[in-house]
Z-matrix of the N, CA and C atoms (Angstrom, degrees):
N
C 1 1.449
C 2 1.529 1 111.24
N 3 1.313 2 116.67 1 -34.10
C 4 1.464 3 120.45 2 -179.40
C 5 1.521 4 112.80 3 -92.68
N 6 1.317 5 117.55 4 -13.63
C 7 1.453 6 120.88 5 -178.31
C 8 1.517 7 113.38 6 75.60
N 9 1.326 8 116.76 7 17.81
C 10 1.466 9 120.15 8 -177.07
C 11 1.526 10 111.99 9 -65.71
N 12 1.336 11 116.95 10 -27.27
C 13 1.467 12 118.99 11 178.31
C 14 1.524 13 111.60 12 -65.71
N 15 1.317 14 116.99 13 -22.61
C 16 1.473 15 120.18 14 177.44
C 17 1.528 16 111.94 15 -88.65
N 18 1.331 17 115.94 16 -34.74
C 19 1.462 18 119.98 17 -179.04
C 20 1.526 19 112.10 18 -76.97
N 21 1.330 20 117.11 19 -42.58
C 22 1.461 21 122.65 20 -178.57
C 23 1.527 22 109.85 21 -133.42
N 24 1.329 23 117.24 22 72.39
C 25 1.467 24 119.82 23 -176.82
C 26 1.530 25 113.97 24 -61.57
N 27 1.321 26 118.13 25 -27.09
C 28 1.464 27 119.34 26 179.29
C 29 1.531 28 111.39 27 -71.77
N 30 1.297 29 116.82 28 -28.78
C 31 1.476 30 121.50 29 -179.14
C 32 1.526 31 112.41 30 -93.73
N 33 1.334 32 117.07 31 -31.91
C 34 1.461 33 122.75 32 -177.47
C 35 1.532 34 108.91 33 -126.77
N 36 1.341 35 116.91 34 90.37
C 37 1.469 36 119.53 35 -176.79
C 38 1.532 37 111.93 36 -60.24
N 39 1.302 38 115.50 37 145.43
C 40 1.461 39 121.22 38 177.75
C 41 1.523 40 109.58 39 -66.92
N 42 1.300 41 115.78 40 159.31
C 43 1.465 42 121.00 41 -179.12
C 44 1.530 43 112.29 42 -81.04
N 45 1.319 44 118.00 43 8.93
C 46 1.459 45 121.64 44 -177.45
C 47 1.526 46 113.27 45 -90.46
N 48 1.316 47 118.52 46 13.70
C 49 1.464 48 123.81 47 177.00
C 50 1.531 49 112.19 48 54.56
N 51 1.307 50 116.77 49 48.17
C 52 1.460 51 121.28 50 179.08
C 53 1.527 52 111.73 51 -90.93
N 54 1.312 53 117.52 52 0.56
C 55 1.460 54 121.45 53 -173.93
C 56 1.530 55 114.00 54 -91.69
N 57 1.345 56 119.11 55 10.16
C 58 1.460 57 121.21 56 176.70
C 59 1.520 58 110.62 57 -144.45
N 60 1.319 59 114.37 58 158.37
C 61 1.462 60 121.97 59 -176.85
C 62 1.524 61 110.71 60 -73.77
N 63 1.306 62 116.38 61 116.21
C 64 1.460 63 120.88 62 -177.30
C 65 1.530 64 112.88 63 -82.33
N 66 1.304 65 117.31 64 11.62
C 67 1.459 66 121.12 65 176.09
C 68 1.525 67 111.16 66 -88.13
N 69 1.323 68 116.61 67 -2.41
C 70 1.464 69 120.03 68 179.80
C 71 1.526 70 110.78 69 -120.13
N 72 1.316 71 115.37 70 139.57
C 73 1.458 72 122.17 71 176.61
C 74 1.521 73 107.88 72 -74.10
N 75 1.326 74 115.94 73 138.73
C 76 1.466 75 118.94 74 179.87
C 77 1.519 76 111.14 75 -160.17
N 78 1.309 77 115.00 76 161.78
C 79 1.458 78 120.98 77 175.83
C 80 1.531 79 108.16 78 -74.37
N 81 1.326 80 115.54 79 140.12
C 82 1.466 81 121.93 80 178.63
C 83 1.520 82 108.93 81 -134.31
N 84 1.307 83 116.88 82 165.22
C 85 1.459 84 120.30 83 177.04
C 86 1.518 85 111.73 84 -69.94
N 87 1.323 86 115.99 85 -35.77
C 88 1.457 87 120.68 86 -179.02
C 89 1.515 88 109.35 87 -159.48
N 90 1.311 89 115.70 88 160.45
C 91 1.456 90 121.06 89 171.73
C 92 1.523 91 107.61 90 -120.10
N 93 1.298 92 114.90 91 157.30
C 94 1.456 93 120.06 92 -178.84
C 95 1.522 94 110.57 93 -69.46
N 96 1.305 95 115.53 94 140.96
C 97 1.454 96 121.08 95 176.86
C 98 1.514 97 112.90 96 -66.09
N 99 1.333 98 117.98 97 -10.90
C 100 1.464 99 121.15 98 179.46
C 101 1.525 100 111.38 99 -67.02
N 102 1.319 101 117.41 100 -28.91
C 103 1.458 102 121.41 101 177.70
C 104 1.519 103 106.35 102 -145.95
N 105 1.297 104 114.96 103 86.20
C 106 1.452 105 122.88 104 -166.14
C 107 1.521 106 108.61 105 -126.66
N 108 1.307 107 116.88 106 111.66
C 109 1.460 108 120.91 107 175.48
C 110 1.519 109 107.73 108 -109.27
N 111 1.326 110 116.27 109 138.04
C 112 1.455 111 119.64 110 -178.24
C 113 1.528 112 108.89 111 -144.47
N 114 1.298 113 115.65 112 145.05
C 115 1.459 114 120.13 113 175.96
C 116 1.525 115 109.81 114 -64.09
N 117 1.310 116 114.63 115 140.22
C 118 1.471 117 120.32 116 178.77
C 119 1.532 118 110.78 117 -56.48
N 120 1.324 119 116.47 118 -41.73
C 121 1.466 120 121.82 119 179.88
C 122 1.536 121 111.23 120 -57.67
N 123 1.322 122 116.06 121 -43.52
C 124 1.467 123 120.50 122 -179.60
C 125 1.523 124 109.89 123 -67.60
N 126 1.335 125 115.77 124 -45.19
C 127 1.466 126 120.29 125 -179.54
C 128 1.527 127 110.62 126 -59.50
N 129 1.314 128 117.06 127 -43.39
C 130 1.471 129 121.25 128 179.04
C 131 1.526 130 110.95 129 -67.69
N 132 1.321 131 116.45 130 -45.43
C 133 1.465 132 121.05 131 -179.24
C 134 1.528 133 111.28 132 -57.53
N 135 1.326 134 116.34 133 -40.19
C 136 1.470 135 121.05 134 -177.88
C 137 1.527 136 112.91 135 -91.36
N 138 1.326 137 115.88 136 1.72
C 139 1.468 138 122.70 137 -179.33
C 140 1.526 139 112.55 138 60.79
N 141 1.309 140 115.50 139 35.80
C 142 1.454 141 121.62 140 173.67
C 143 1.513 142 113.96 141 67.43
N 144 1.312 143 113.33 142 -159.31
C 145 1.461 144 119.84 143 178.51
C 146 1.524 145 109.71 144 -76.01
N 147 1.304 146 116.09 145 147.53
C 148 1.462 147 122.16 146 175.49
C 149 1.522 148 107.55 147 -75.39
N 150 1.307 149 116.54 148 112.00
C 151 1.469 150 121.43 149 -175.34
C 152 1.526 151 113.34 150 -70.73
N 153 1.321 152 116.96 151 -6.23
C 154 1.471 153 118.97 152 176.40
C 155 1.522 154 111.95 153 -73.65
N 156 1.337 155 116.92 154 -15.03
C 157 1.455 156 120.84 155 173.32
C 158 1.519 157 107.42 156 -88.10
N 159 1.306 158 117.30 157 127.27
C 160 1.449 159 120.30 158 171.65
C 161 1.519 160 106.41 159 -111.31
N 162 1.277 161 115.82 160 102.62
C 163 1.466 162 122.70 161 -175.59
C 164 1.529 163 110.49 162 61.02
N 165 1.271 164 115.01 163 137.38
C 166 1.458 165 124.77 164 174.25
C 167 1.530 166 112.57 165 73.08
N 168 1.297 167 114.29 166 128.97
C 169 1.460 168 126.71 167 176.52
C 170 1.520 169 114.83 168 77.53
N 171 1.333 170 119.47 169 -6.19
C 172 1.460 171 119.24 170 178.27
C 173 1.529 172 110.62 171 -67.99
N 174 1.330 173 117.53 172 -34.56
C 175 1.457 174 120.88 173 177.63
C 176 1.528 175 111.29 174 -72.90
N 177 1.319 176 116.79 175 -38.94
C 178 1.461 177 121.26 176 176.80
C 179 1.528 178 110.14 177 -64.27
N 180 1.325 179 116.57 178 -43.91
C 181 1.462 180 121.58 179 177.91
C 182 1.525 181 110.39 180 -59.65
N 183 1.337 182 117.12 181 -45.84
C 184 1.452 183 120.45 182 -179.87
C 185 1.527 184 110.79 183 -62.11
N 186 1.324 185 117.33 184 -46.31
C 187 1.466 186 121.42 185 -179.61
C 188 1.526 187 111.38 186 -62.36
N 189 1.319 188 116.30 187 -38.86
C 190 1.468 189 120.45 188 179.45
C 191 1.527 190 110.65 189 -65.27
N 192 1.340 191 115.52 190 -45.49
C 193 1.468 192 119.84 191 178.69
C 194 1.527 193 110.89 192 -64.56
N 195 1.335 194 117.04 193 -38.35
C 196 1.461 195 120.71 194 178.50
C 197 1.526 196 110.35 195 -63.56
N 198 1.306 197 116.47 196 -43.82
C 199 1.468 198 120.48 197 179.57
C 200 1.532 199 110.55 198 -62.95
N 201 1.326 200 116.30 199 -41.42
C 202 1.462 201 119.72 200 178.20
C 203 1.525 202 111.59 201 -63.73
N 204 1.327 203 116.63 202 -29.70
C 205 1.469 204 121.72 203 179.68
C 206 1.526 205 111.90 204 -85.34
N 207 1.339 206 117.21 205 1.83
C 208 1.455 207 121.08 206 176.24
C 209 1.519 208 115.40 207 96.04
N 210 1.327 209 117.74 208 5.52
C 211 1.463 210 121.35 209 178.60
C 212 1.524 211 109.46 210 -89.52
N 213 1.315 212 116.52 211 159.92
C 214 1.453 213 122.02 212 179.27
C 215 1.517 214 109.78 213 -118.62
N 216 1.328 215 115.70 214 151.97
C 217 1.465 216 122.13 215 175.31
C 218 1.518 217 108.23 216 -110.46
N 219 1.333 218 115.42 217 141.38
C 220 1.452 219 120.69 218 -179.44
C 221 1.514 220 110.93 219 -128.92
N 222 1.290 221 114.07 220 143.31
C 223 1.456 222 121.64 221 167.57
C 224 1.518 223 104.82 222 -92.22
N 225 1.316 224 117.47 223 120.80
C 226 1.461 225 122.55 224 -177.99
C 227 1.519 226 108.77 225 -102.94
N 228 1.317 227 116.59 226 105.64
C 229 1.464 228 122.79 227 -171.81
C 230 1.524 229 113.89 228 -63.80
N 231 1.321 230 117.79 229 -30.44
C 232 1.458 231 120.27 230 -175.57
C 233 1.533 232 112.47 231 -74.59
N 234 1.299 233 117.52 232 -21.61
C 235 1.470 234 120.74 233 179.43
C 236 1.524 235 109.13 234 -76.60
N 237 1.305 236 116.13 235 145.90
C 238 1.458 237 120.34 236 178.68
C 239 1.520 238 109.47 237 -130.93
N 240 1.305 239 114.60 238 138.68
C 241 1.462 240 121.22 239 175.51
C 242 1.521 241 107.12 240 -152.96
N 243 1.288 242 115.15 241 155.42
C 244 1.464 243 119.81 242 176.14
C 245 1.523 244 107.56 243 -122.53
N 246 1.315 245 114.77 244 125.57
C 247 1.462 246 120.76 245 175.98
C 248 1.521 247 106.41 246 -128.38
N 249 1.307 248 116.69 247 110.29
C 250 1.462 249 120.38 248 -176.80
C 251 1.515 250 110.67 249 -59.45
N 252 1.306 251 116.70 250 -37.81
C 253 1.457 252 120.44 251 -179.91
C 254 1.515 253 111.33 252 77.04
N 255 1.297 254 116.04 253 122.52
C 256 1.451 255 120.90 254 177.28
C 257 1.508 256 114.56 255 74.40
N 258 1.311 257 118.48 256 12.06
C 259 1.463 258 121.20 257 -178.79
C 260 1.518 259 112.70 258 -53.07
N 261 1.292 260 116.34 259 -46.96
C 262 1.463 261 120.92 260 177.63
C 263 1.519 262 110.88 261 -90.00
N 264 1.340 263 116.36 262 -44.78
C 265 1.462 264 119.27 263 -173.44
C 266 1.523 265 113.55 264 -70.24
N 267 1.332 266 119.20 265 -17.02
C 268 1.471 267 120.65 266 175.17
C 269 1.522 268 111.37 267 -63.95
N 270 1.311 269 115.82 268 -22.25
C 271 1.462 270 120.62 269 -179.84
C 272 1.527 271 111.66 270 -81.65
N 273 1.317 272 116.43 271 -17.00
C 274 1.475 273 121.03 272 -178.99
C 275 1.535 274 108.81 273 -134.91
N 276 1.323 275 115.81 274 64.52
C 277 1.462 276 121.23 275 -172.28
C 278 1.532 277 113.10 276 -62.69
N 279 1.319 278 117.43 277 -36.34
C 280 1.460 279 119.29 278 179.04
C 281 1.528 280 110.37 279 -64.16
N 282 1.320 281 116.54 280 -44.71
C 283 1.476 282 119.60 281 178.38
C 284 1.519 283 110.87 282 -64.98
N 285 1.326 284 117.94 283 -39.08
C 286 1.462 285 121.24 284 178.71
C 287 1.525 286 109.82 285 -59.38
N 288 1.324 287 117.68 286 -48.26
C 289 1.460 288 120.84 287 179.23
C 290 1.527 289 110.63 288 -62.82
N 291 1.315 290 117.03 289 -41.16
C 292 1.471 291 120.43 290 177.08
C 293 1.523 292 110.84 291 -57.62
N 294 1.335 293 117.42 292 -47.69
C 295 1.467 294 120.61 293 -179.41
C 296 1.526 295 111.37 294 -64.03
N 297 1.326 296 117.07 295 -35.99
C 298 1.466 297 120.40 296 176.93
C 299 1.530 298 109.90 297 -64.19
N 300 1.324 299 117.04 298 -47.84
C 301 1.466 300 121.15 299 -179.96
C 302 1.531 301 111.21 300 -60.18
N 303 1.319 302 116.01 301 -46.07
C 304 1.466 303 120.87 302 -178.00
C 305 1.525 304 111.13 303 -66.18
N 306 1.317 305 116.66 304 -46.05
C 307 1.471 306 119.64 305 -178.84
C 308 1.525 307 111.48 306 -66.31
N 309 1.318 308 117.06 307 -37.28
C 310 1.465 309 119.62 308 178.63
C 311 1.525 310 110.54 309 -62.67
N 312 1.322 311 117.01 310 -45.23
C 313 1.469 312 120.56 311 179.52
C 314 1.530 313 110.61 312 -62.45
N 315 1.320 314 116.52 313 -41.83
C 316 1.451 315 119.82 314 179.80
C 317 1.530 316 111.25 315 -67.26
N 318 1.314 317 117.31 316 -41.05
C 319 1.466 318 121.46 317 178.27
C 320 1.534 319 110.30 318 -60.23
N 321 1.310 320 116.30 319 -47.33
C 322 1.471 321 120.60 320 179.93
C 323 1.526 322 110.11 321 -61.17
N 324 1.320 323 117.50 322 -44.57
C 325 1.463 324 120.64 323 179.38
C 326 1.518 325 111.36 324 -62.12
N 327 1.300 326 115.94 325 -44.28
C 328 1.466 327 121.11 326 -176.85
C 329 1.522 328 111.59 327 -61.74
N 330 1.326 329 116.85 328 -41.63
C 331 1.461 330 119.60 329 -172.60
C 332 1.527 331 114.73 330 -103.86
N 333 1.324 332 117.63 331 -18.89
C 334 1.462 333 119.08 332 -175.20
C 335 1.526 334 113.89 333 -128.69
N 336 1.326 335 117.19 334 -1.58
C 337 1.455 336 120.93 335 173.37
C 338 1.525 337 114.84 336 105.57
N 339 1.313 338 113.25 337 160.33
C 340 1.459 339 122.89 338 -176.10
C 341 1.523 340 112.28 339 -59.08
N 342 1.328 341 116.88 340 -46.42
C 343 1.474 342 119.81 341 -176.59
C 344 1.527 343 111.60 342 -66.00
N 345 1.319 344 118.21 343 -35.18
C 346 1.464 345 120.15 344 176.70
C 347 1.530 346 110.21 345 -65.43
N 348 1.328 347 116.45 346 -36.86
C 349 1.473 348 119.92 347 177.47
C 350 1.527 349 110.26 348 -66.99
N 351 1.320 350 117.15 349 -39.73
C 352 1.465 351 120.74 350 177.31
C 353 1.533 352 109.53 351 -60.18
N 354 1.325 353 116.38 352 -43.06
C 355 1.476 354 120.32 353 177.90
C 356 1.525 355 111.07 354 -60.08
N 357 1.329 356 116.38 355 -45.20
C 358 1.468 357 120.22 356 -179.59
C 359 1.522 358 110.47 357 -62.10
N 360 1.324 359 116.88 358 -41.50
C 361 1.469 360 120.14 359 179.09
C 362 1.527 361 110.01 360 -63.16
N 363 1.320 362 116.77 361 -44.66
C 364 1.466 363 120.79 362 179.69
C 365 1.532 364 110.21 363 -62.73
N 366 1.334 365 116.98 364 -47.01
C 367 1.463 366 120.65 365 179.38
C 368 1.533 367 111.30 366 -63.32
N 369 1.329 368 115.92 367 -31.79
C 370 1.470 369 119.39 368 177.79
C 371 1.519 370 110.84 369 -59.69
N 372 1.331 371 116.45 370 -37.06
C 373 1.457 372 120.70 371 -179.03
C 374 1.524 373 112.49 372 -87.05
N 375 1.305 374 117.28 373 -41.53
C 376 1.464 375 120.34 374 -175.69
C 377 1.530 376 112.04 375 -74.59
N 378 1.323 377 116.55 376 -35.74
C 379 1.465 378 120.07 377 -174.79
C 380 1.526 379 111.89 378 -112.08
N 381 1.321 380 116.22 379 -62.25
C 382 1.463 381 120.22 380 -168.99
C 383 1.527 382 113.28 381 -61.61
N 384 1.314 383 117.89 382 -42.62
C 385 1.469 384 121.15 383 179.21
C 386 1.526 385 110.21 384 -54.46
N 387 1.328 386 116.25 385 -46.84
C 388 1.460 387 120.88 386 -176.55
C 389 1.522 388 111.59 387 -72.17
N 390 1.328 389 117.40 388 -35.37
C 391 1.471 390 120.20 389 175.62
C 392 1.527 391 109.25 390 -61.91
N 393 1.328 392 116.34 391 -43.68
C 394 1.472 393 120.52 392 179.38
C 395 1.538 394 111.13 393 -63.30
N 396 1.323 395 116.79 394 -41.91
C 397 1.468 396 120.28 395 179.73
C 398 1.526 397 110.48 396 -66.24
N 399 1.328 398 116.89 397 -44.98
C 400 1.464 399 120.28 398 179.10
C 401 1.533 400 110.33 399 -62.15
N 402 1.335 401 116.72 400 -42.92
C 403 1.464 402 120.55 401 178.62
C 404 1.529 403 110.47 402 -60.94
N 405 1.326 404 116.68 403 -39.55
C 406 1.471 405 120.75 404 178.25
C 407 1.523 406 111.10 405 -66.75
N 408 1.342 407 117.10 406 -38.38
C 409 1.464 408 120.84 407 177.18
C 410 1.524 409 110.83 408 -64.53
N 411 1.336 410 116.12 409 -43.19
C 412 1.466 411 120.36 410 178.28
C 413 1.522 412 110.03 411 -59.53
N 414 1.319 413 116.69 412 -39.04
C 415 1.468 414 121.83 413 -179.97
C 416 1.526 415 112.68 414 -86.87
N 417 1.331 416 115.88 415 6.25
C 418 1.465 417 121.71 416 179.59
C 419 1.533 418 112.80 417 51.85
N 420 1.325 419 115.15 418 46.40
C 421 1.457 420 120.18 419 -177.80
C 422 1.526 421 111.24 420 -116.98
N 423 1.314 422 114.39 421 93.22
C 424 1.461 423 119.83 422 176.12
C 425 1.520 424 111.16 423 -64.89
N 426 1.321 425 116.88 424 -32.59
C 427 1.465 426 121.41 425 178.21
C 428 1.522 427 110.58 426 -62.25
N 429 1.329 428 116.94 427 -43.56
C 430 1.466 429 120.98 428 179.80
C 431 1.529 430 110.81 429 -64.74
N 432 1.325 431 117.39 430 -36.81
C 433 1.471 432 120.52 431 177.13
C 434 1.521 433 109.24 432 -63.46
N 435 1.305 434 116.65 433 -47.33
C 436 1.468 435 121.31 434 179.94
C 437 1.533 436 110.79 435 -60.97
N 438 1.323 437 117.63 436 -45.01
C 439 1.466 438 121.22 437 179.53
C 440 1.523 439 111.25 438 -63.62
N 441 1.330 440 116.80 439 -39.50
C 442 1.464 441 120.92 440 177.78
C 443 1.519 442 110.48 441 -63.21
N 444 1.315 443 116.91 442 -46.50
C 445 1.465 444 120.41 443 179.61
C 446 1.530 445 111.55 444 -63.70
N 447 1.319 446 117.07 445 -39.34
C 448 1.468 447 120.70 446 176.72
C 449 1.528 448 110.74 447 -61.57
N 450 1.328 449 116.30 448 -44.08
C 451 1.465 450 121.01 449 -179.53
C 452 1.528 451 110.89 450 -62.47
N 453 1.316 452 116.42 451 -45.21
C 454 1.463 453 119.56 452 -179.10
C 455 1.523 454 111.83 453 -69.09
N 456 1.316 455 117.96 454 -31.47
C 457 1.460 456 120.83 455 174.22
C 458 1.532 457 110.17 456 -64.68
N 459 1.337 458 116.81 457 -43.91
C 460 1.473 459 119.98 458 175.53
C 461 1.529 460 110.15 459 -60.60
N 462 1.330 461 116.23 460 -39.79
C 463 1.466 462 121.16 461 -179.30
C 464 1.529 463 110.40 462 -65.78
N 465 1.317 464 117.70 463 -42.86
C 466 1.475 465 121.39 464 177.68
C 467 1.528 466 109.79 465 -58.10
N 468 1.308 467 116.53 466 -45.06
C 469 1.462 468 120.62 467 -179.59
C 470 1.530 469 112.13 468 -65.17
N 471 1.301 470 116.71 469 -27.07
C 472 1.475 471 122.23 470 -177.70
C 473 1.527 472 112.54 471 -85.69
N 474 1.313 473 118.48 472 -18.02
C 475 1.466 474 121.65 473 -172.61
C 476 1.529 475 113.49 474 -56.58
N 477 1.334 476 121.36 475 -44.47
C 478 1.480 477 118.10 476 178.74
C 479 1.530 478 112.42 477 -59.31
N 480 1.306 479 116.54 478 -45.20
C 481 1.465 480 120.88 479 178.93
C 482 1.529 481 110.58 480 -65.10
N 483 1.317 482 116.53 481 -45.28
C 484 1.454 483 121.90 482 179.60
C 485 1.524 484 110.65 483 -63.16
N 486 1.309 485 116.85 484 -40.37
C 487 1.455 486 121.56 485 -179.68
C 488 1.522 487 111.13 486 -61.82
N 489 1.329 488 116.70 487 -44.74
C 490 1.471 489 120.08 488 177.07
C 491 1.523 490 110.58 489 -62.59
N 492 1.309 491 115.26 490 -42.56
C 493 1.456 492 121.19 491 -178.17
C 494 1.522 493 111.67 492 -63.77
N 495 1.315 494 117.57 493 -46.72
C 496 1.461 495 119.06 494 -177.82
C 497 1.525 496 111.75 495 -75.68
N 498 1.318 497 116.92 496 -30.75
C 499 1.460 498 118.96 497 177.15
C 500 1.526 499 110.18 498 -66.86
N 501 1.328 500 116.26 499 -43.38
C 502 1.464 501 120.79 500 178.25
C 503 1.528 502 110.76 501 -64.42
N 504 1.309 503 117.11 502 -35.97
C 505 1.463 504 120.97 503 -179.27
C 506 1.515 505 111.95 504 -69.75
N 507 1.337 506 117.78 505 -32.06
C 508 1.461 507 120.23 506 -175.75
C 509 1.527 508 112.96 507 -87.51
N 510 1.316 509 116.58 508 -5.56
C 511 1.481 510 119.17 509 -179.90
C 512 1.513 511 111.28 510 -88.05
């Protein structure tokens, strides 16, 4: 949210798991939904992905629920896959950011409560919006500023609906 992983990567590691050797298989908190294998038994037990997430955080939600149910997630080094990432969503960056913001708020509400989601939404506007704008200014990207503002406008319009949804989910 603060962009500290970009400003001081040695002090604040990125969330892309670059801090360990990917040539070894190991237990992880979650794996990316881009290349996600799961036992049928686990998928059925957890009732699959939560369809209330539309892009982003559905894999994190599944991994979190699996861990709570006593299952483990592994990164399997011998498997290979290529996921370009953003192939489609790069064409609609404002919508991509909107879906990330919305899914993050819903994920937080689902697993940590309504008030924590409210905090995340507030911090998204008070801190993250401005960090994104400043980062775009530093990179001299007027397009990125416009896309960020469009995404946050979509998010503002979604807040009443999202608020009802997360409040109902936490009760």
